[in-house]
C-alpha positions in Angstrom: -2.8 -27.7 -9.0 -1.7 -28.1 -12.6 1.7 -26.6 -11.7 1.9 -28.7 -8.6 1.3 -31.9 -10.6 3.7 -30.9 -13.3 6.5 -29.9 -11.0 6.1 -33.2 -9.1 6.4 -35.1 -12.4 2.8 -36.5 -12.3 0.7 -37.2 -15.3 -2.2 -35.2 -13.8 -3.8 -31.9 -14.4 -5.2 -29.7 -11.7 -8.5 -28.7 -10.2 -10.1 -27.7 -6.9 -13.7 -28.4 -5.9 -15.2 -26.2 -3.3 -18.4 -26.7 -1.2 -19.4 -23.4 0.1 -20.2 -23.5 3.8 -18.9 -24.0 7.3 -17.6 -27.6 7.5 -18.0 -27.6 11.3 -21.7 -26.9 11.3 -23.1 -27.5 7.7 -21.4 -30.7 6.6 -24.0 -33.5 6.2 -24.2 -36.9 4.6 -26.7 -35.6 2.1 -24.3 -32.7 1.1 -21.3 -35.0 0.7 -23.3 -37.6 -1.3 -24.6 -34.8 -3.5 -20.9 -33.8 -4.1 -20.2 -37.4 -5.0 -23.0 -37.5 -7.6 -21.6 -34.3 -9.2 -18.1 -35.7 -9.3 -19.5 -38.9 -10.9 -21.0 -36.8 -13.8 -17.4 -35.9 -14.8 -16.7 -39.5 -15.7 -13.3 -39.8 -14.1 -11.9 -36.5 -15.5 -11.9 -35.2 -12.0 -10.8 -37.1 -8.8 -11.8 -36.0 -5.4 -9.9 -36.4 -2.1 -9.6 -34.6 1.3 -8.6 -31.0 1.8 -9.4 -28.2 4.2 -12.6 -29.1 6.1 -12.8 -32.8 5.1 -11.5 -36.0 6.6 -11.1 -39.6 5.6 -14.6 -40.7 6.7 -16.1 -38.0 4.5 -14.5 -39.8 1.5 -16.2 -43.0 2.5 -19.5 -41.2 2.3 -18.7 -39.7 -1.1 -17.5 -43.1 -2.3 -21.1 -44.3 -2.0 -21.9 -42.2 -5.0 -18.8 -42.3 -7.1 -15.7 -44.5 -7.7 -13.6 -41.4 -8.6 -12.2 -41.0 -5.1 -8.6 -41.2 -3.9 -7.1 -41.0 -0.5 -9.5 -43.6 1.1 -8.3 -45.3 4.3 -5.6 -48.0 3.7 -7.9 -50.6 5.1 -10.2 -49.9 2.1 -7.3 -50.2 -0.4 -6.6 -46.5 -0.6 -3.5 -44.4 0.1 -4.8 -43.0 3.4 -4.3 -39.5 4.9 -2.7 -37.3 2.3 -1.5 -34.8 4.9 1.2 -37.3 6.1 3.1 -37.1 2.8 2.3 -33.4 2.4 4.1 -32.8 5.8 7.1 -34.8 4.7 7.4 -32.9 1.4 7.3 -29.6 3.2 10.0 -30.8 5.6 12.2 -31.9 2.7 11.7 -28.5 1.0 12.7 -26.7 4.2 15.9 -28.8 4.3 16.8 -27.9 0.7 16.3 -24.2 1.5 18.4 -24.6 4.7 21.3 -25.9 2.6 21.0 -22.9 0.3 20.8 -20.4 3.2 23.3 -21.9 5.7 25.5 -24.3 3.7 24.0 -27.4 5.5 20.6 -28.9 5.4 20.4 -29.6 9.2 17.5 -28.0 10.9 18.8 -28.8 14.4 18.4 -25.7 16.6 16.7 -23.7 13.9 13.5 -21.8 14.8 10.4 -22.5 12.7 7.3 -20.3 13.2 4.2 -22.0 11.9 1.1 -19.9 11.0 -1.7 -22.5 11.3 -1.4 -25.9 12.9 -3.8 -28.2 11.1 -3.1 -31.8 9.9 -0.3 -30.8 7.5 1.5 -28.5 9.9 1.4 -31.1 12.7 3.0 -33.8 10.4 5.6 -31.3 9.3 6.3 -30.4 13.0 6.8 -34.1 13.8 9.8 -34.2 11.4 11.1 -30.8 12.7 10.9 -31.9 16.3 12.7 -35.2 15.6 15.6 -33.1 14.2 15.5 -30.9 17.4 14.3 -27.8 15.7 12.5 -25.2 17.8 8.9 -25.0 16.6 6.4 -22.3 17.4 2.8 -22.2 16.2 -0.3 -20.0 16.1 -3.8 -21.0 15.2 -7.3 -19.7 15.8 -8.5 -23.2 16.8 -8.0 -24.2 20.5 -8.1 -27.9 19.4 -5.1 -27.3 17.1 -3.3 -25.4 19.9 -3.9 -28.3 22.3 -2.4 -30.7 19.8 0.6 -28.4 19.3 1.2 -28.2 23.1 0.9 -32.0 23.4 3.7 -32.4 20.8 6.0 -30.0 22.6 5.4 -27.1 20.2 5.4 -23.6 21.8 2.2 -21.7 21.2 2.2 -17.9 20.4 -0.5 -15.4 19.5 -1.9 -15.2 15.9 -0.8 -11.6 15.7 2.7 -12.3 16.8 3.6 -15.0 14.3 4.2 -13.0 11.0 6.7 -10.7 12.7 8.4 -13.2 14.9 12.1 -13.5 14.7 12.8 -17.0 13.3 14.8 -18.9 10.8 11.8 -20.2 8.8 8.4 -18.7 8.6 5.9 -21.5 7.6 2.5 -20.4 6.3 0.3 -23.4 6.9 -3.2 -21.9 6.9 -5.0 -20.2 4.0 -3.5 -18.4 1.0 -2.6 -14.8 0.3 -0.6 -14.4 3.5 2.6 -13.2 1.8 1.7 -9.7 0.7 3.1 -6.2 0.6 2.1 -5.7 4.3 3.3 -9.0 5.8 6.6 -9.0 3.8 7.6 -5.8 5.7 7.0 -7.7 9.0 9.0 -10.8 8.2 12.1 -11.5 10.2 13.2 -14.8 8.7 15.6 -16.1 6.1 13.2 -18.7 4.6 9.5 -18.8 3.8 8.4 -22.4 3.5 5.0 -23.8 4.4 2.0 -25.9 3.5 -0.6 -23.2 2.6 -1.7 -23.0 -1.1 -1.3 -19.8 -3.0 0.8 -18.1 -0.4 1.7 -15.1 -2.5 -1.0 -12.6 -2.8 0.4 -11.4 -6.1 3.3 -12.5 -8.4 5.1 -9.3 -7.4 5.3 -10.5 -3.8 7.6 -13.3 -4.9 9.9 -10.7 -6.5 9.8 -8.6 -3.4 10.9 -11.6 -1.2 13.8 -12.2 -3.7 15.0 -8.6 -3.5 14.8 -8.8 0.3 17.1 -11.8 0.3 14.4 -14.1 1.7 14.4 -17.6 0.3 10.9 -18.6 -0.8 10.0 -22.2 -1.2 7.2 -22.1 -3.8 4.1 -23.7 -2.2 3.0 -25.8 -5.2 6.5 -27.4 -5.3 7.0 -28.4 -1.6 3.4 -29.2 -0.6 3.0 -31.7 -3.5 3.3 -34.7 -1.2 -0.4 -35.1 -0.8 -1.1 -35.3 -4.6 2.0 -37.6 -5.0 0.5 -39.9 -2.4 -2.9 -39.9 -4.0 -1.5 -40.4 -7.5 0.3 -43.5 -6.2 -3.0 -45.4 -6.0 -4.4 -44.4 -9.4 -4.6 -47.4 -11.6 -2.3 -49.5 -9.4 -1.9 -51.1 -6.0 -0.8 -48.4 -3.5 2.8 -48.7 -2.5 3.6 -46.4 0.5 7.3 -46.8 0.1 7.2 -45.7 -3.6 5.0 -42.7 -2.6 7.5 -41.8 0.2 10.5 -42.0 -2.1 8.9 -39.7 -4.7 7.8 -37.3 -2.0 11.4 -37.2 -0.7 12.6 -36.1 -4.1 10.9 -32.8 -3.4 14.3 -32.0 -1.9 16.0 -32.4 -5.3 13.3 -30.4 -7.1 13.6 -27.5 -4.6 17.4 -27.6 -4.9 17.0 -27.4 -8.7 14.8 -24.4 -8.4 17.3 -22.7 -6.0 20.1 -23.4 -8.5 18.1 -21.9 -11.3 17.2 -18.9 -9.2 20.9 -18.3 -8.3 22.2 -18.9 -11.8 19.7 -16.6 -13.6 19.3 -14.1 -10.7 15.6 -14.6 -10.6 13.1 -15.3 -7.9 12.4 -18.9 -6.8 8.8 -18.2 -7.6 9.7 -17.5 -11.3 12.2 -20.4 -11.4 9.5 -22.9 -10.1 7.0 -21.6 -12.7 9.7 -22.3 -15.4 10.1 -25.9 -14.1 6.4 -26.6 -14.2 5.9 -24.9 -17.5 8.7 -26.8 -19.2 7.1 -30.1 -18.3 3.7 -29.0 -19.4 5.2 -27.9 -22.8 6.9 -31.3 -23.2 3.7 -33.2 -22.4 1.7 -31.0 -24.8 4.3 -31.8 -27.5 4.0 -35.5 -26.9 0.2 -35.4 -26.8 0.2 -33.4 -30.0 2.2 -36.1 -31.8 -0.3 -38.8 -30.8 -3.3 -36.7 -31.8 -2.1 -36.3 -35.4 
């Protein structure tokens, strides 16, 4: 999350809070309010919002215990569903990679295989379908698959998706899916999706590079959610400003691709350099003001 914020140009650090349990059966008001009380003890050093297993109404429950919540519904003065901008950012990252791979950023007629079809993936798919891309999806949830079918997305089996012949493989479920085993199965030119921590190890980024597969670093292209949430911190939320900043993910991805090409290094390493350079500059400025 620190690298995600840094690469997006946000003045935020990074942190993830995890409530252990099955959100479908164990989520209760008492549990969410307990989480809110814990967040409140941090005094604003940590802000909470939605992620896997939570939805907007959960934030309203948490908000009863702490003011340190972002991503509330727009009717409550918040920035709303973070997955909308996350999906847009992933789409923009895909287009930048397409320009690198094929000389044009159009995704018309391109085949995209989505591993997982949650909120983020469905918003990404909306943009892809609008551009007449061919979208396939796999998910373990029947509800997610029903949503995919209703949008015109073609559903395939979970076991089929990693080795499916496609232009773009989009990991949009959980992390660690790009590993020594799955890399051998990939039949795509681009890996770009919404899942966090897609690479099981740093070496897997190097392996993709050596195989000639363009990898869109996850923390770079899935930053739309945190960009959207940041747009309401200490100011009135402006959706157009959040959208414009999210669309600049295209430029950030193009910069990483150019660095990768120029220095003959993986995009994973190039993206790390981008984030680390901004962190170093911020530390320098903070150091000046601390003297």
